[in-house]
C-alpha positions as CSV (number, residue, x, y, z in Angstrom):
1,X,-7.6,12.7,-31.6
2,X,-6.3,12.9,-28.0
3,X,-2.6,12.0,-27.6
4,X,-0.7,10.8,-24.5
5,X,3.0,11.5,-24.2
6,X,4.8,9.4,-21.6
7,X,8.5,9.5,-20.8
8,X,9.8,6.2,-19.4
9,X,12.8,5.8,-17.1
10,X,14.9,4.9,-20.1
11,X,14.2,8.3,-21.6
12,X,12.2,6.6,-24.4
13,X,9.3,8.9,-25.4
14,X,6.0,7.2,-26.4
15,X,3.2,8.8,-28.3
16,X,-0.1,6.9,-27.6
17,X,-3.2,7.6,-29.5
18,X,-6.5,7.2,-27.6
19,X,-6.7,3.7,-26.2
20,X,-8.2,1.4,-28.8
21,X,-5.7,2.7,-31.4
22,X,-2.6,1.1,-29.8
23,X,-0.7,-0.8,-32.5
24,X,0.5,-4.3,-31.7
25,X,3.9,-3.5,-33.2
26,X,4.4,-0.7,-30.7
27,X,3.5,-3.0,-27.9
28,X,6.1,-5.6,-29.2
29,X,8.8,-3.0,-29.5
30,X,8.3,-1.8,-25.9
31,X,8.1,-5.3,-24.7
32,X,11.7,-5.8,-25.6
33,X,12.8,-3.1,-23.1
34,X,14.2,-4.3,-19.8
35,X,11.9,-2.0,-17.8
36,X,8.7,-3.1,-19.7
37,X,6.8,-3.8,-16.5
38,X,7.5,-0.4,-15.1
39,X,6.6,1.2,-18.4
40,X,3.3,-0.8,-18.4
41,X,2.5,0.5,-14.9
42,X,3.2,4.1,-15.9
43,X,1.2,3.8,-19.2
44,X,-1.6,2.2,-17.3
45,X,-1.8,5.1,-14.9
46,X,-1.8,7.6,-17.8
47,X,-4.6,5.8,-19.5
48,X,-6.5,5.7,-16.2
49,X,-6.2,9.4,-15.6
50,X,-7.2,10.3,-19.2
51,X,-9.7,7.6,-20.1
52,X,-10.9,6.0,-16.9
53,X,-10.8,2.7,-15.0
54,X,-12.4,0.5,-17.6
55,X,-9.9,1.4,-20.4
56,X,-7.0,1.1,-18.0
57,X,-8.1,-2.4,-16.9
58,X,-8.4,-3.4,-20.6
59,X,-4.9,-2.1,-21.2
60,X,-3.3,-4.0,-18.3
61,X,-5.1,-7.2,-19.4
62,X,-3.8,-6.7,-22.9
63,X,-0.3,-5.8,-21.8
64,X,-0.2,-8.8,-19.4
65,X,-0.6,-11.2,-22.3
66,X,1.8,-9.3,-24.6
67,X,4.8,-8.4,-22.5
68,X,7.3,-10.7,-20.8
69,X,7.7,-10.1,-17.1
70,X,4.1,-9.1,-16.5
71,X,1.8,-11.3,-14.5
72,X,-1.6,-12.3,-16.0
73,X,-4.5,-10.9,-14.0
74,X,-8.2,-11.6,-13.9
75,X,-11.1,-10.5,-11.7
76,X,-13.6,-12.8,-10.1
77,X,-16.8,-12.1,-8.2
78,X,-16.9,-12.7,-4.4
79,X,-19.9,-13.8,-2.3
80,X,-19.4,-10.7,-0.2
81,X,-20.9,-7.7,-2.1
82,X,-18.2,-5.4,-0.7
83,X,-15.4,-7.4,-2.1
84,X,-14.0,-8.9,-5.3
85,X,-11.1,-11.3,-6.1
86,X,-8.0,-10.5,-8.1
87,X,-6.2,-13.5,-9.4
88,X,-2.6,-13.2,-10.7
89,X,0.5,-15.3,-10.7
90,X,-1.6,-18.2,-9.5
91,X,-2.5,-16.3,-6.3
92,X,-5.8,-14.9,-5.3
93,X,-6.2,-11.6,-3.4
94,X,-9.4,-10.4,-1.9
95,X,-9.8,-6.7,-2.4
96,X,-12.5,-4.0,-1.7
97,X,-14.9,-3.8,-4.7
98,X,-14.4,-0.1,-4.9
99,X,-10.6,-0.2,-5.0
100,X,-8.9,2.4,-7.1
101,X,-7.5,0.8,-10.3
102,X,-4.1,2.5,-9.9
103,X,-3.6,0.3,-6.8
104,X,-4.4,-2.9,-8.7
105,X,-1.8,-2.3,-11.4
106,X,0.9,-2.9,-8.8
107,X,-0.2,-6.5,-8.7
108,X,0.9,-7.0,-12.2
109,X,4.4,-6.5,-11.0
110,X,4.0,-8.9,-8.0
111,X,2.4,-7.5,-4.9
112,X,4.8,-8.9,-2.4
113,X,7.8,-7.6,-4.3
114,X,6.2,-4.2,-4.6
115,X,5.2,-3.8,-1.0
116,X,8.5,-5.2,0.5
117,X,10.4,-3.0,-1.9
118,X,8.5,0.1,-0.8
119,X,9.1,-0.5,2.9
120,X,12.8,-1.7,2.6
121,X,15.9,0.4,2.7
122,X,18.5,-2.3,2.0
123,X,21.3,-2.8,4.5
124,X,19.7,-0.1,6.7
125,X,16.1,-0.7,7.6
126,X,14.2,-3.8,6.4
127,X,12.4,-6.8,7.7
128,X,14.8,-9.5,8.8
129,X,14.5,-13.1,9.8
130,X,12.9,-13.5,13.2
131,X,11.7,-9.9,13.5
132,X,8.5,-9.0,15.3
133,X,6.7,-6.7,12.9
134,X,3.9,-4.1,13.4
135,X,2.0,-3.4,10.2
136,X,0.0,-0.2,10.8
137,X,-2.5,0.5,8.1
138,X,-2.5,-3.1,6.7
139,X,-5.1,-2.4,4.0
140,X,-5.6,-5.8,2.4
141,X,-2.7,-7.4,4.3
142,X,-0.1,-7.0,1.6
143,X,2.9,-6.2,3.9
144,X,1.7,-8.6,6.6
145,X,1.5,-11.4,4.1
146,X,4.9,-10.7,2.7
147,X,6.5,-10.2,6.1
148,X,5.1,-13.5,7.4
149,X,7.7,-15.5,5.4
150,X,10.5,-13.8,7.3
151,X,9.2,-12.5,10.6
152,X,8.6,-14.6,13.7
153,X,5.4,-12.7,14.4
154,X,3.3,-10.0,12.6
155,X,0.7,-7.8,14.3
156,X,-1.4,-6.1,11.6
157,X,-3.8,-3.3,12.3
158,X,-6.6,-2.1,9.9
159,X,-9.4,0.2,11.0
160,X,-11.5,0.3,7.8
161,X,-14.4,-2.3,8.1
162,X,-14.3,-3.3,4.4
163,X,-10.5,-3.3,4.1
164,X,-10.4,-5.4,7.3
165,X,-12.7,-8.0,5.8
166,X,-10.4,-8.3,2.8
167,X,-7.3,-8.5,4.9
168,X,-8.9,-11.1,7.1
169,X,-9.5,-13.3,4.1
170,X,-6.0,-12.8,2.8
171,X,-4.3,-13.5,6.1
172,X,-6.5,-16.2,7.6
173,X,-4.1,-19.1,6.8
174,X,-0.9,-17.4,8.2
175,X,-0.3,-18.7,11.7
176,X,2.2,-16.1,12.7
177,X,0.0,-13.1,11.8
178,X,-2.5,-11.5,14.1
179,X,-5.0,-9.1,12.5
180,X,-6.8,-6.5,14.6
181,X,-9.7,-4.2,13.6
182,X,-8.7,-0.9,15.2
183,X,-6.8,2.2,14.5
184,X,-3.5,3.5,16.0
185,X,-3.7,7.0,17.4
186,X,-2.2,9.1,20.2
187,X,-4.8,7.9,22.7
188,X,-7.1,4.9,23.3
189,X,-10.7,5.5,22.7
190,X,-13.1,6.0,19.7
191,X,-12.8,8.2,16.7
192,X,-14.9,9.1,13.6
193,X,-13.4,7.4,10.6
194,X,-14.2,8.4,7.0
195,X,-14.9,5.7,4.3
196,X,-13.7,6.9,0.9
197,X,-14.9,6.2,-2.6
198,X,-11.7,4.3,-3.5
199,X,-11.0,2.2,-0.3
200,X,-7.3,3.3,-0.4
201,X,-8.1,6.7,1.2
202,X,-10.2,5.5,4.2
203,X,-9.0,7.3,7.3
204,X,-9.4,9.8,10.1
205,X,-8.8,12.8,7.8
206,X,-10.8,13.9,4.8
207,X,-9.9,11.6,1.8
208,X,-7.4,12.9,-0.7
209,X,-9.6,12.1,-3.7
210,X,-13.3,11.8,-4.1
211,X,-16.1,12.2,-1.5
212,X,-16.7,10.7,1.9
213,X,-19.1,7.8,1.4
214,X,-20.0,7.5,5.1
215,X,-18.5,8.0,8.5
216,X,-18.2,5.2,11.0
217,X,-16.8,4.9,14.6
218,X,-13.6,3.0,15.1
219,X,-11.7,2.0,18.2
220,X,-8.2,3.4,18.6
221,X,-5.1,2.3,20.6
222,X,-1.6,3.7,21.2
223,X,1.3,1.6,20.0
224,X,2.2,0.9,23.7
225,X,-1.3,-0.3,24.5
226,X,-1.3,-2.6,21.5
227,X,2.1,-4.0,22.5
228,X,0.9,-4.7,26.1
229,X,-2.2,-6.4,24.9
230,X,-0.1,-8.7,22.8
231,X,2.5,-9.4,25.5
232,X,5.2,-7.4,23.7
233,X,7.6,-4.8,25.0
234,X,9.1,-3.7,21.6
235,X,8.7,-4.2,17.9
236,X,11.7,-5.0,15.7
237,X,10.2,-3.4,12.7
238,X,7.3,-0.9,12.6
239,X,5.6,0.3,9.4
240,X,3.2,3.2,9.5
241,X,0.9,4.2,6.7
242,X,-2.1,6.0,8.2
243,X,-3.5,8.4,5.6
244,X,-1.9,11.6,7.1
245,X,-2.0,10.8,10.9
246,X,1.4,9.3,11.1
247,X,2.7,12.0,13.5
248,X,-0.1,11.4,16.0
249,X,0.8,7.7,16.1
250,X,4.5,8.4,16.6
251,X,3.7,11.0,19.3
252,X,1.4,8.7,21.2
253,X,2.6,6.4,24.0
254,X,5.0,3.9,22.6
255,X,5.0,5.4,19.2
256,X,8.7,5.0,19.0
257,X,9.0,1.5,20.5
258,X,10.5,0.0,17.4
259,X,14.2,-0.4,16.6
260,X,13.4,0.0,12.9
261,X,10.7,2.3,11.6
262,X,9.3,2.9,8.1
263,X,6.9,5.8,7.8
264,X,4.9,6.6,4.6
265,X,5.1,10.4,4.3
266,X,3.1,10.9,1.2
267,X,1.3,14.3,1.1
268,X,-1.9,13.1,2.7
269,X,-2.2,15.5,5.6
270,X,-4.4,18.1,3.9
271,X,-2.2,18.0,0.9
272,X,1.0,18.3,2.9
273,X,3.7,15.7,3.7
274,X,4.8,15.2,7.3
275,X,8.3,14.2,6.2
276,X,10.2,17.1,7.9
277,X,8.4,16.6,11.2
278,X,8.7,12.8,11.1
279,X,12.4,13.0,10.3
280,X,13.1,15.6,13.1
281,X,11.1,13.5,15.6
282,X,13.0,10.3,14.8
283,X,16.4,12.0,15.0
284,X,15.5,13.6,18.3
285,X,15.0,10.1,19.7
286,X,18.3,8.7,18.5
287,X,17.3,7.3,15.1
288,X,19.5,7.6,12.1
289,X,17.3,8.4,9.2
290,X,17.2,7.9,5.5
291,X,14.5,8.5,2.8
292,X,13.5,6.4,-0.2
293,X,10.6,7.5,-2.3
294,X,7.9,8.8,0.0
295,X,9.0,6.6,2.9
296,X,11.2,7.9,5.8
297,X,13.2,5.1,7.4
298,X,14.7,5.2,10.9
299,X,17.0,2.8,12.7
300,X,18.7,2.9,16.1
């Protein structure tokens, strides 16, 4: 029998038999731990990696009903064949039908809390009341939606056609959010854009995982051009998650217009992280920098 061994943050070591053999008593014991939601997410990821998306989805559905602190989740069909609906905590999100399961598990912890936490470095660099926010790489509109409750204005940018459709549905009722279907880059024009198998890896570079499903042409802008077209001279907070081309955006005209910047520096640039280059660039332009997780934060 295949066995999973998972060490949680508490140091508690769990032996899991192949999914289907999980005992309710084990679930109950783990449910008493203060970090049960985090444990659920980690265990779900391990099940996904070893046994696939279907088993992982079954696990989260079971855990959601068994552990305090987890949000119940269900999936509904959508009239658009490219999309599906995820319902949790009495809120519906529209997502790409092909979305990687490992992204959906974050919703069991509360998507707004997760995305704001990722792009916040408390008391140093975070979205504050009245900010004008640029959300580069909006995906399904998670950060834009969360920021709308604080910011005076949010400009969200998403180049992927299917992700844009999902974001448009999720953001359509927010009056202070403008969603644009384009990519940010170091020049204005048109670029080949790769659609991935999982939706989360769509981008200008080769996807991290899986094959390229197809290639489309997307329009690109610099940050400065985007600001001018929206009658802005500066952003208060700028988040960049661009599947490996974060440096190109920062080096383009106006790439450093913001007073506060949060850059996802995950190793998505041909398997390498741009962290050192991003940090050096920000510091050269007068930003104080800090890092939390895979995100480099800058403030001046």
